[in-house]
C-alpha positions as a LaTeX table, in Angstrom:
\begin{tabular}{lrrr}
\hline
Residue & $x$ (\AA) & $y$ (\AA) & $z$ (\AA) \\
\hline
Met1 & 24.12 & 99.39 & 93.86 \\
Pro2 & 21.66 & 99.72 & 91.00 \\
Ser3 & 21.08 & 96.84 & 88.64 \\
Ile4 & 19.59 & 96.86 & 85.15 \\
Ser5 & 16.39 & 94.86 & 85.08 \\
Arg6 & 15.08 & 95.74 & 81.64 \\
Leu7 & 16.37 & 97.49 & 78.56 \\
Leu8 & 13.96 & 98.75 & 75.93 \\
Ile9 & 15.09 & 99.85 & 72.48 \\
Pro10 & 12.37 & 101.72 & 70.56 \\
Ala11 & 12.89 & 103.57 & 67.29 \\
Leu12 & 12.09 & 107.21 & 68.02 \\
Ala13 & 10.60 & 107.73 & 64.61 \\
Thr14 & 7.76 & 105.34 & 65.40 \\
Gly15 & 7.88 & 104.98 & 69.17 \\
Ala16 & 7.50 & 101.21 & 68.79 \\
Thr17 & 9.34 & 98.96 & 71.23 \\
Ala18 & 11.94 & 96.90 & 69.41 \\
Ala19 & 13.40 & 94.84 & 72.28 \\
Ala20 & 12.79 & 93.94 & 75.89 \\
Leu21 & 15.58 & 92.42 & 77.96 \\
Ala22 & 15.34 & 90.96 & 81.42 \\
Gly23 & 18.38 & 91.28 & 83.65 \\
Val24 & 21.63 & 91.42 & 81.75 \\
Glu25 & 21.07 & 88.37 & 79.54 \\
Pro26 & 21.79 & 88.83 & 75.83 \\
Ala27 & 18.86 & 89.32 & 73.49 \\
Ala28 & 17.69 & 86.25 & 71.57 \\
Glu29 & 18.39 & 87.98 & 68.27 \\
Cys30 & 19.16 & 91.35 & 66.77 \\
Gln31 & 16.40 & 93.93 & 66.81 \\
Tyr32 & 15.89 & 96.08 & 63.72 \\
Val33 & 15.07 & 99.78 & 63.81 \\
Ala34 & 14.65 & 102.35 & 61.06 \\
Ser35 & 16.15 & 105.36 & 62.86 \\
Arg36 & 19.69 & 106.39 & 63.72 \\
Gln37 & 18.33 & 107.95 & 66.89 \\
Val38 & 17.88 & 105.09 & 69.32 \\
Ala39 & 16.11 & 105.47 & 72.66 \\
Leu40 & 17.26 & 103.34 & 75.58 \\
Ser41 & 14.86 & 102.99 & 78.49 \\
Val42 & 16.48 & 101.52 & 81.60 \\
Asp43 & 14.33 & 100.20 & 84.43 \\
Val44 & 16.23 & 99.81 & 87.70 \\
Gly45 & 15.25 & 97.98 & 90.84 \\
Ala46 & 12.36 & 99.14 & 92.98 \\
Gly47 & 13.23 & 102.13 & 95.12 \\
Glu48 & 16.54 & 102.75 & 93.36 \\
Ser49 & 17.45 & 105.98 & 91.62 \\
Val50 & 19.92 & 106.71 & 88.83 \\
Ser51 & 22.24 & 109.70 & 89.02 \\
Ala52 & 24.35 & 108.99 & 85.92 \\
Ser53 & 24.36 & 106.64 & 82.94 \\
Thr54 & 26.98 & 105.71 & 80.36 \\
Val55 & 26.11 & 104.06 & 77.08 \\
Trp56 & 28.83 & 101.96 & 75.46 \\
Ala57 & 28.63 & 100.75 & 71.86 \\
Ser58 & 30.57 & 98.23 & 69.81 \\
Thr59 & 30.54 & 97.82 & 66.04 \\
Asp60 & 33.15 & 95.06 & 65.77 \\
Ala61 & 31.54 & 92.07 & 67.47 \\
Cys62 & 32.26 & 93.31 & 71.02 \\
Arg63 & 36.03 & 93.45 & 70.47 \\
Thr64 & 36.26 & 97.16 & 71.29 \\
Trp65 & 33.83 & 99.54 & 72.99 \\
Arg66 & 33.42 & 103.30 & 72.93 \\
Pro67 & 31.14 & 105.54 & 74.98 \\
Leu68 & 28.42 & 107.35 & 73.09 \\
Pro69 & 27.03 & 110.77 & 74.02 \\
Ala70 & 23.59 & 110.24 & 75.49 \\
Thr71 & 20.77 & 112.71 & 76.07 \\
Ala72 & 18.27 & 112.17 & 78.87 \\
Ile73 & 14.71 & 112.14 & 77.50 \\
Gly74 & 12.95 & 111.04 & 80.67 \\
Pro75 & 13.54 & 109.84 & 84.23 \\
Ser76 & 15.02 & 106.55 & 83.00 \\
Ala77 & 15.39 & 107.01 & 79.24 \\
Leu78 & 18.35 & 108.03 & 77.10 \\
Arg79 & 18.77 & 108.85 & 73.46 \\
Val80 & 21.90 & 108.04 & 71.48 \\
Cys81 & 22.69 & 108.91 & 67.89 \\
Val82 & 24.69 & 106.40 & 65.86 \\
Asp83 & 26.94 & 107.25 & 62.94 \\
Gly84 & 25.32 & 105.15 & 60.25 \\
Asp85 & 23.48 & 101.98 & 59.41 \\
Gly86 & 24.76 & 98.64 & 60.65 \\
Arg87 & 24.85 & 96.48 & 63.74 \\
Tyr88 & 25.44 & 98.02 & 67.16 \\
Asp89 & 25.94 & 96.16 & 70.43 \\
Phe90 & 24.95 & 98.30 & 73.43 \\
Tyr91 & 26.06 & 98.02 & 77.05 \\
Ile92 & 24.84 & 100.42 & 79.76 \\
Val93 & 26.37 & 101.27 & 83.12 \\
Val94 & 24.12 & 103.15 & 85.53 \\
Glu95 & 25.23 & 104.83 & 88.77 \\
Asn96 & 23.79 & 106.23 & 91.97 \\
Asp97 & 25.11 & 107.03 & 95.45 \\
Ala98 & 25.78 & 103.32 & 96.06 \\
Gly99 & 28.07 & 103.03 & 93.07 \\
Ala100 & 27.95 & 101.73 & 89.51 \\
Ser101 & 25.99 & 98.76 & 88.21 \\
Gly102 & 29.21 & 97.30 & 86.88 \\
Pro103 & 32.58 & 98.05 & 85.32 \\
Pro104 & 32.92 & 99.34 & 81.76 \\
Pro105 & 32.74 & 96.62 & 79.11 \\
Thr106 & 35.90 & 94.97 & 77.85 \\
Arg107 & 36.73 & 92.71 & 74.92 \\
Gly108 & 34.10 & 89.97 & 74.72 \\
Thr109 & 31.65 & 91.52 & 77.21 \\
Thr110 & 28.10 & 90.34 & 76.49 \\
Pro111 & 25.98 & 93.28 & 75.30 \\
His112 & 22.69 & 94.11 & 76.91 \\
Val113 & 21.04 & 94.36 & 73.51 \\
Ser114 & 22.05 & 94.22 & 69.85 \\
Val115 & 20.41 & 96.44 & 67.27 \\
Val116 & 20.65 & 96.63 & 63.50 \\
Val117 & 20.01 & 100.17 & 62.33 \\
Asp118 & 18.59 & 100.16 & 58.82 \\
Thr119 & 17.26 & 103.44 & 57.42 \\
Val120 & 17.35 & 102.48 & 53.74 \\
Pro121 & 14.21 & 100.97 & 52.17 \\
Pro122 & 14.48 & 97.95 & 49.90 \\
Thr123 & 15.14 & 98.38 & 46.20 \\
Leu124 & 12.04 & 97.25 & 44.34 \\
Gln125 & 11.46 & 97.46 & 40.60 \\
Ala126 & 8.77 & 95.63 & 38.67 \\
Arg127 & 8.32 & 95.32 & 34.92 \\
Ala128 & 5.50 & 93.74 & 32.97 \\
Gly129 & 6.35 & 90.36 & 31.53 \\
Ala130 & 4.45 & 87.73 & 29.61 \\
Cys131 & 0.79 & 86.88 & 30.10 \\
Arg132 & 0.10 & 83.26 & 29.27 \\
Arg133 & $-2.66$ & 80.71 & 29.53 \\
Gly134 & $-2.25$ & 78.03 & 32.15 \\
Pro135 & $-3.17$ & 74.41 & 31.52 \\
Asp136 & $-6.72$ & 75.04 & 32.78 \\
Gly137 & $-7.25$ & 78.24 & 30.84 \\
Glu138 & $-6.34$ & 80.67 & 33.62 \\
Arg139 & $-4.32$ & 83.76 & 32.79 \\
Ile140 & $-0.92$ & 83.89 & 34.50 \\
Val141 & 1.06 & 87.13 & 34.42 \\
Ala142 & 4.81 & 86.88 & 34.94 \\
Leu143 & 6.36 & 90.07 & 36.33 \\
Asp144 & 10.08 & 90.69 & 36.27 \\
Cys145 & 10.80 & 91.81 & 39.82 \\
Thr146 & 14.08 & 93.16 & 41.19 \\
Leu147 & 14.14 & 92.99 & 44.99 \\
Ile148 & 17.36 & 93.92 & 46.79 \\
Glu149 & 17.51 & 94.15 & 50.59 \\
Glu150 & 20.00 & 92.62 & 53.02 \\
Asn151 & 17.52 & 92.72 & 55.94 \\
Leu152 & 14.53 & 91.33 & 54.11 \\
Arg153 & 11.93 & 89.64 & 56.31 \\
Asp154 & 11.07 & 87.04 & 53.66 \\
Pro155 & 11.35 & 86.86 & 49.84 \\
His156 & 7.77 & 87.95 & 49.23 \\
Val157 & 6.10 & 91.10 & 47.99 \\
Arg158 & 2.53 & 92.15 & 48.68 \\
Leu159 & 0.44 & 92.73 & 45.57 \\
Phe160 & $-2.47$ & 95.15 & 45.30 \\
Cys161 & $-4.51$ & 95.58 & 42.12 \\
Arg162 & $-7.41$ & 97.59 & 40.72 \\
Gly163 & $-9.25$ & 97.76 & 37.43 \\
Glu164 & $-9.21$ & 100.82 & 35.18 \\
Ser165 & $-12.56$ & 102.06 & 36.50 \\
Glu166 & $-11.93$ & 101.21 & 40.16 \\
Gly167 & $-10.79$ & 103.67 & 42.79 \\
Leu168 & $-9.83$ & 101.32 & 45.58 \\
Trp169 & $-6.97$ & 98.86 & 45.67 \\
Arg170 & $-7.69$ & 95.18 & 46.24 \\
Asp171 & $-5.29$ & 93.08 & 48.30 \\
Ala172 & $-4.18$ & 90.28 & 45.96 \\
Gly173 & $-2.05$ & 88.55 & 48.56 \\
Ser174 & 1.62 & 87.68 & 48.89 \\
Leu175 & 3.76 & 86.66 & 45.90 \\
Phe176 & 7.03 & 84.78 & 46.18 \\
Val177 & 10.00 & 86.38 & 44.42 \\
Arg178 & 12.15 & 83.69 & 42.88 \\
Glu179 & 15.10 & 84.37 & 40.61 \\
Gly180 & 13.81 & 87.83 & 39.77 \\
Arg181 & 10.25 & 86.92 & 38.88 \\
Val182 & 6.78 & 86.65 & 40.42 \\
His183 & 3.66 & 85.04 & 38.96 \\
Trp184 & 0.13 & 86.32 & 39.45 \\
Ile185 & $-2.98$ & 84.32 & 38.60 \\
Val186 & $-5.38$ & 86.92 & 37.20 \\
Pro187 & $-8.92$ & 86.84 & 38.67 \\
Thr188 & $-11.53$ & 86.13 & 36.01 \\
Glu189 & $-13.29$ & 89.50 & 36.50 \\
Phe190 & $-10.26$ & 91.50 & 35.37 \\
Asn191 & $-10.00$ & 92.60 & 31.75 \\
Gly192 & $-8.44$ & 95.52 & 29.93 \\
Arg193 & $-5.96$ & 97.70 & 31.75 \\
Val194 & $-5.17$ & 96.76 & 35.35 \\
Ala195 & $-3.00$ & 98.76 & 37.77 \\
Leu196 & $-0.66$ & 96.80 & 40.03 \\
Arg197 & 1.11 & 97.96 & 43.17 \\
Leu198 & 3.88 & 95.86 & 44.73 \\
Val199 & 5.07 & 96.50 & 48.29 \\
Ala200 & 8.21 & 95.09 & 49.97 \\
Thr201 & 8.93 & 95.54 & 53.69 \\
Asp202 & 12.21 & 94.87 & 55.48 \\
Arg203 & 12.79 & 93.85 & 59.09 \\
Ala204 & 13.13 & 97.44 & 60.25 \\
Gly205 & 9.77 & 98.39 & 58.75 \\
Asn206 & 11.13 & 100.30 & 55.76 \\
Arg207 & 8.84 & 99.93 & 52.76 \\
Ala208 & 9.39 & 100.16 & 49.03 \\
Val209 & 6.54 & 100.51 & 46.54 \\
Asp210 & 6.46 & 100.16 & 42.78 \\
Glu211 & 3.49 & 100.48 & 40.47 \\
Leu212 & 2.84 & 99.49 & 36.90 \\
Thr213 & $-0.06$ & 98.96 & 34.52 \\
Ile214 & $-0.65$ & 95.87 & 32.42 \\
Asp215 & $-3.04$ & 95.49 & 29.49 \\
Leu216 & $-4.93$ & 92.22 & 29.62 \\
Ser217 & $-6.64$ & 92.94 & 26.28 \\
Leu218 & $-3.40$ & 92.22 & 24.40 \\
Pro219 & $-2.99$ & 88.81 & 22.73 \\
Leu220 & $-1.74$ & 86.16 & 25.09 \\
Asp221 & 1.65 & 84.56 & 24.61 \\
Pro222 & 1.53 & 80.84 & 23.75 \\
Pro223 & 1.64 & 78.58 & 26.79 \\
Glu224 & 5.03 & 77.36 & 27.90 \\
Pro225 & 5.65 & 73.66 & 27.22 \\
Ala226 & 5.36 & 71.51 & 30.30 \\
Ser227 & 8.77 & 70.55 & 31.65 \\
Ser228 & 9.62 & 67.11 & 32.90 \\
Pro229 & 10.51 & 66.76 & 36.57 \\
Ala230 & 14.12 & 66.20 & 37.50 \\
Gly231 & 15.10 & 62.63 & 36.86 \\
Ala232 & 17.50 & 60.26 & 38.53 \\
Ala233 & 16.85 & 61.86 & 41.90 \\
Pro234 & 17.64 & 59.71 & 44.92 \\
Ser235 & 14.70 & 58.34 & 46.81 \\
Val236 & 13.72 & 59.93 & 50.08 \\
Ser237 & 14.58 & 56.79 & 52.00 \\
Ala238 & 18.11 & 56.82 & 50.55 \\
Val239 & 18.93 & 60.36 & 51.65 \\
Gly240 & 16.80 & 60.73 & 54.76 \\
Ala241 & 18.12 & 60.17 & 58.26 \\
Pro242 & 18.02 & 56.54 & 59.44 \\
Ser243 & 15.88 & 57.65 & 62.38 \\
Ala244 & 13.13 & 59.18 & 60.21 \\
Ser245 & 9.79 & 58.47 & 61.76 \\
Leu246 & 7.22 & 56.33 & 59.92 \\
Ala247 & 4.72 & 59.19 & 59.99 \\
Ala248 & 7.21 & 61.56 & 58.42 \\
Ala249 & 8.12 & 59.00 & 55.76 \\
Arg250 & 4.44 & 58.42 & 54.88 \\
Glu251 & 3.97 & 62.16 & 54.48 \\
Phe252 & 6.57 & 62.39 & 51.70 \\
Thr253 & 6.59 & 58.95 & 50.05 \\
Ala254 & 5.00 & 60.18 & 46.82 \\
Val255 & 7.36 & 60.43 & 43.88 \\
Ala256 & 7.90 & 63.69 & 42.00 \\
Pro257 & 4.58 & 64.77 & 40.47 \\
Ser258 & 3.85 & 64.51 & 36.80 \\
Pro259 & 4.17 & 67.68 & 34.70 \\
Ala260 & 0.41 & 68.17 & 34.85 \\
Asp261 & 0.58 & 68.34 & 38.65 \\
Glu262 & 3.09 & 71.20 & 38.52 \\
His263 & 0.31 & 73.59 & 37.44 \\
Pro264 & $-2.81$ & 73.11 & 39.58 \\
Ser265 & $-6.20$ & 74.47 & 38.71 \\
Pro266 & $-6.68$ & 78.23 & 39.25 \\
Arg267 & $-8.80$ & 77.56 & 42.31 \\
Ala268 & $-6.24$ & 75.20 & 43.83 \\
Ala269 & $-3.42$ & 77.66 & 43.14 \\
Arg270 & $-5.33$ & 80.51 & 44.80 \\
Glu271 & $-6.14$ & 78.34 & 47.81 \\
Ala272 & $-2.49$ & 77.24 & 48.12 \\
Gln273 & $-1.35$ & 80.86 & 47.93 \\
Ala274 & $-3.86$ & 81.85 & 50.63 \\
Leu275 & $-2.69$ & 78.98 & 52.83 \\
Leu276 & 0.91 & 80.14 & 52.42 \\
Gly277 & $-0.11$ & 83.59 & 53.63 \\
Lys278 & $-1.81$ & 82.07 & 56.67 \\
Ala279 & 1.27 & 79.95 & 57.41 \\
Leu280 & 3.52 & 83.00 & 57.34 \\
Glu281 & 1.21 & 84.79 & 59.74 \\
Phe282 & 1.10 & 81.81 & 62.12 \\
Glu283 & 4.89 & 81.62 & 62.14 \\
Arg284 & 5.20 & 85.35 & 62.83 \\
Arg285 & 2.92 & 84.76 & 65.82 \\
Gly286 & 5.14 & 81.96 & 67.11 \\
Glu287 & 2.81 & 79.07 & 66.21 \\
Pro288 & 4.95 & 76.77 & 64.04 \\
Glu289 & 2.64 & 73.76 & 64.30 \\
Leu290 & $-0.26$ & 75.70 & 62.80 \\
Ala291 & 2.06 & 77.12 & 60.15 \\
Ala292 & 3.22 & 73.62 & 59.18 \\
Ala293 & $-0.37$ & 72.37 & 59.04 \\
Arg294 & $-1.36$ & 75.13 & 56.60 \\
Leu295 & 1.70 & 74.45 & 54.46 \\
Arg296 & 0.93 & 70.72 & 54.34 \\
Glu297 & $-2.53$ & 71.64 & 53.04 \\
Ala298 & $-0.94$ & 73.93 & 50.46 \\
Val299 & 1.46 & 71.17 & 49.31 \\
Ala300 & $-1.49$ & 68.79 & 48.94 \\
Leu301 & $-3.12$ & 71.31 & 46.61 \\
Trp302 & 0.10 & 72.04 & 44.69 \\
Pro303 & 2.43 & 69.03 & 45.05 \\
Gly304 & 4.67 & 70.23 & 42.23 \\
Ser305 & 5.68 & 73.47 & 43.99 \\
Ser306 & 9.28 & 73.29 & 45.19 \\
Asp307 & 8.78 & 76.69 & 46.84 \\
Leu308 & 5.94 & 75.42 & 49.04 \\
Leu309 & 7.91 & 72.31 & 49.96 \\
Ala310 & 10.95 & 74.40 & 50.89 \\
Ser311 & 8.74 & 76.68 & 53.00 \\
Leu312 & 7.29 & 73.64 & 54.77 \\
Gly313 & 10.78 & 72.33 & 55.43 \\
Gly314 & 11.84 & 75.69 & 56.83 \\
Val315 & 8.95 & 75.79 & 59.30 \\
Gln316 & 9.63 & 72.22 & 60.42 \\
Leu317 & 13.35 & 72.95 & 60.76 \\
Arg318 & 12.67 & 75.94 & 63.02 \\
Ala319 & 10.29 & 73.74 & 65.03 \\
Arg320 & 13.14 & 71.16 & 65.37 \\
Arg321 & 11.17 & 68.48 & 63.51 \\
Leu322 & 14.34 & 67.53 & 61.67 \\
Asp323 & 13.25 & 64.30 & 59.99 \\
Gln324 & 10.16 & 65.89 & 58.49 \\
Ala325 & 12.16 & 68.96 & 57.45 \\
Ser326 & 14.72 & 66.73 & 55.72 \\
His327 & 12.02 & 64.95 & 53.71 \\
Ala328 & 10.46 & 68.25 & 52.65 \\
Phe329 & 13.78 & 69.71 & 51.50 \\
Gln330 & 14.72 & 66.53 & 49.62 \\
Arg331 & 11.35 & 66.50 & 47.87 \\
Ala332 & 11.86 & 70.13 & 46.85 \\
Leu333 & 15.33 & 69.30 & 45.51 \\
Gln334 & 13.89 & 66.43 & 43.46 \\
Leu335 & 11.74 & 69.02 & 41.71 \\
Asp336 & 14.45 & 71.70 & 41.52 \\
Pro337 & 18.02 & 70.58 & 42.30 \\
Lys338 & 19.18 & 74.23 & 42.40 \\
His339 & 16.54 & 75.53 & 44.81 \\
Arg340 & 18.51 & 77.84 & 47.12 \\
Ala341 & 16.24 & 77.66 & 50.16 \\
Ala342 & 15.97 & 73.86 & 49.94 \\
Leu343 & 19.74 & 73.45 & 49.61 \\
Glu344 & 20.38 & 75.70 & 52.60 \\
Gly345 & 17.69 & 74.00 & 54.66 \\
Ala346 & 19.02 & 70.55 & 53.82 \\
Ala347 & 22.50 & 71.68 & 54.87 \\
Leu348 & 21.22 & 73.02 & 58.20 \\
Val349 & 19.37 & 69.77 & 58.88 \\
Gly350 & 22.56 & 67.87 & 58.12 \\
Val351 & 24.43 & 69.99 & 60.67 \\
Ala352 & 21.72 & 69.51 & 63.29 \\
Gln353 & 21.84 & 65.72 & 62.77 \\
Asn354 & 25.68 & 65.58 & 62.70 \\
Arg355 & 25.70 & 64.59 & 59.01 \\
Tyr356 & 28.45 & 67.04 & 58.16 \\
Pro357 & 29.70 & 65.55 & 54.85 \\
Glu358 & 26.15 & 65.75 & 53.48 \\
Ala359 & 25.79 & 69.32 & 54.73 \\
Arg360 & 29.10 & 70.24 & 53.08 \\
Asp361 & 27.89 & 68.87 & 49.73 \\
His362 & 24.76 & 71.03 & 49.85 \\
Leu363 & 26.76 & 74.12 & 50.82 \\
Arg364 & 29.22 & 73.57 & 47.99 \\
Lys365 & 26.32 & 73.53 & 45.53 \\
Leu366 & 25.02 & 76.76 & 47.07 \\
Leu367 & 28.40 & 78.43 & 46.75 \\
Glu368 & 28.59 & 77.42 & 43.09 \\
Leu369 & 25.26 & 79.18 & 42.58 \\
Glu370 & 25.96 & 82.21 & 44.80 \\
Pro371 & 29.72 & 82.56 & 45.38 \\
Arg372 & 29.32 & 86.02 & 46.95 \\
Ala373 & 26.72 & 85.07 & 49.56 \\
Gly374 & 28.38 & 85.64 & 52.94 \\
Arg375 & 25.80 & 83.58 & 54.84 \\
Phe376 & 26.69 & 80.45 & 52.88 \\
Trp377 & 30.43 & 80.99 & 53.43 \\
Leu378 & 29.78 & 81.33 & 57.17 \\
His379 & 27.84 & 78.03 & 57.21 \\
Tyr380 & 30.53 & 76.36 & 55.11 \\
Gly381 & 33.25 & 77.43 & 57.52 \\
Asp382 & 31.26 & 76.05 & 60.45 \\
Val383 & 30.86 & 72.67 & 58.74 \\
Glu384 & 34.53 & 72.49 & 57.76 \\
His385 & 35.46 & 73.26 & 61.37 \\
Arg386 & 33.26 & 70.40 & 62.58 \\
Leu387 & 34.98 & 68.09 & 60.07 \\
Gly388 & 38.39 & 69.07 & 61.43 \\
Gln389 & 39.36 & 71.11 & 58.36 \\
Arg390 & 40.70 & 74.08 & 60.32 \\
Arg391 & 42.44 & 75.90 & 57.49 \\
Ser392 & 39.48 & 75.55 & 55.15 \\
Ala393 & 37.18 & 76.82 & 57.91 \\
Leu394 & 39.35 & 79.88 & 58.56 \\
Asp395 & 39.51 & 80.62 & 54.83 \\
Ala396 & 35.72 & 80.44 & 54.57 \\
Trp397 & 35.20 & 82.80 & 57.51 \\
Arg398 & 37.78 & 85.20 & 56.06 \\
Arg399 & 35.86 & 85.13 & 52.78 \\
Val400 & 32.89 & 86.64 & 54.63 \\
Leu401 & 35.11 & 89.60 & 55.56 \\
Ser402 & 36.51 & 89.97 & 52.03 \\
Leu403 & 33.10 & 90.33 & 50.38 \\
Glu404 & 31.97 & 93.85 & 49.57 \\
Ser405 & 28.82 & 93.80 & 51.66 \\
Asp406 & 27.11 & 95.81 & 54.38 \\
Glu407 & 26.04 & 92.64 & 56.21 \\
Ser408 & 27.55 & 93.75 & 59.50 \\
Asp409 & 25.89 & 90.94 & 61.45 \\
Leu410 & 27.57 & 88.28 & 59.28 \\
Arg411 & 30.90 & 90.07 & 59.59 \\
Ser412 & 30.54 & 90.16 & 63.36 \\
Arg413 & 29.82 & 86.45 & 63.51 \\
Ala414 & 32.78 & 85.67 & 61.26 \\
Leu415 & 35.03 & 87.86 & 63.41 \\
Arg416 & 33.92 & 86.04 & 66.56 \\
Arg417 & 34.83 & 82.69 & 65.01 \\
Leu418 & 38.20 & 83.94 & 63.80 \\
Ser419 & 38.92 & 85.46 & 67.21 \\
Leu420 & 38.28 & 82.12 & 68.87 \\
Phe421 & 40.11 & 79.87 & 66.42 \\
Ala422 & 42.72 & 82.08 & 64.69 \\
Gly423 & 43.95 & 84.33 & 67.51 \\
Asp424 & 44.16 & 88.08 & 67.13 \\
Ala425 & 45.72 & 88.14 & 63.66 \\
Val426 & 42.42 & 88.95 & 62.02 \\
Gly427 & 41.76 & 92.08 & 60.01 \\
Asp428 & 39.05 & 93.42 & 57.78 \\
Asp429 & 41.45 & 93.08 & 54.85 \\
Ala430 & 41.72 & 89.31 & 55.28 \\
Val431 & 41.47 & 87.43 & 51.97 \\
Cys432 & 40.10 & 83.94 & 51.50 \\
Ala433 & 41.96 & 81.22 & 49.68 \\
Thr434 & 40.56 & 79.23 & 46.78 \\
Pro435 & 36.84 & 78.46 & 47.16 \\
Pro436 & 35.69 & 74.86 & 47.46 \\
\hline
\end{tabular}
């Protein structure tokens, strides 16, 4: 009887492998492809042949399955065409003279691999904003930037620039998009008209590009007045976990920086931005300790950056260094009490450390800021369930289904929870009760 030993899912448009699966264990996470033609390559045991294959697909969190027409494109490769973008769970049954590798899938069968098909590039629009002088005389250009993409890898765009007389683009690094705006510290050699190109890439590899020209010869806007840091913020020791290590506490014992610290020198800002880029690359390569080290260096250069602190907390959270992550998120929230990433990270740390009331408080603040964010409703339902608030949890998970969104992965996760804790009386038309 043949057995599946590996399942490869490449996007035919690029030929790049998107997943590799040993045995019949579920994939660690969804794979993203940019083609509705998906190639499945099935490796069977040594010396075994395959006479027939059936590909089953589910689009409702493995509740129901349907066979898909498959075309052989090689000795052990099949091609299936899906109807549209979204999440697909695939299960394959192969056969030979000895029989089938298994029965057809039923409700709740674990898929061999899960794929999110995304053929639509991000929406990216940039418009020239103000050009101001920083506290050390550097020119800082603020660009209004609209970036919309449900499968975004991270909230950054890549910036390329060139002077009016230059033919080649220079890589100006990665810029963080926050609340519809990015800031670029202009190199001293640039004057006059400068062309800018912004590039955004989603998880499936789709890219969006927008270009604009700014005129640096125009009069500069007056500098913005320095803002005072958030006051009356609780100390780190008051909100941190009782088990926080001494080393972690030492790392974040400094109080919120003075307004002057919020805007470092041009050189320090450029170095911090470069260190952020290195940290992102280290994390993509699966080296969280190196990523955290680079981010700590960046925070030392720019201690007033809530974005850098939230990024540091995120890396430490994914590395399961929960105490250090908590301190980083709390420091970021001292600087910006409405920082979305810091609020979400602090909530996730609270869940991981069984501090559910604290996590619920952070999630409620997030939902006040973004009441239509399905991810936050999913987290909120999970926390309410842990606190024994069954009805509130079910309402939160139903809210994920009621939102007009193409986030099929979130819908699938909400459906799974409702199937487990609310029985079968769950439909896509479910409506949530009053929000928290």
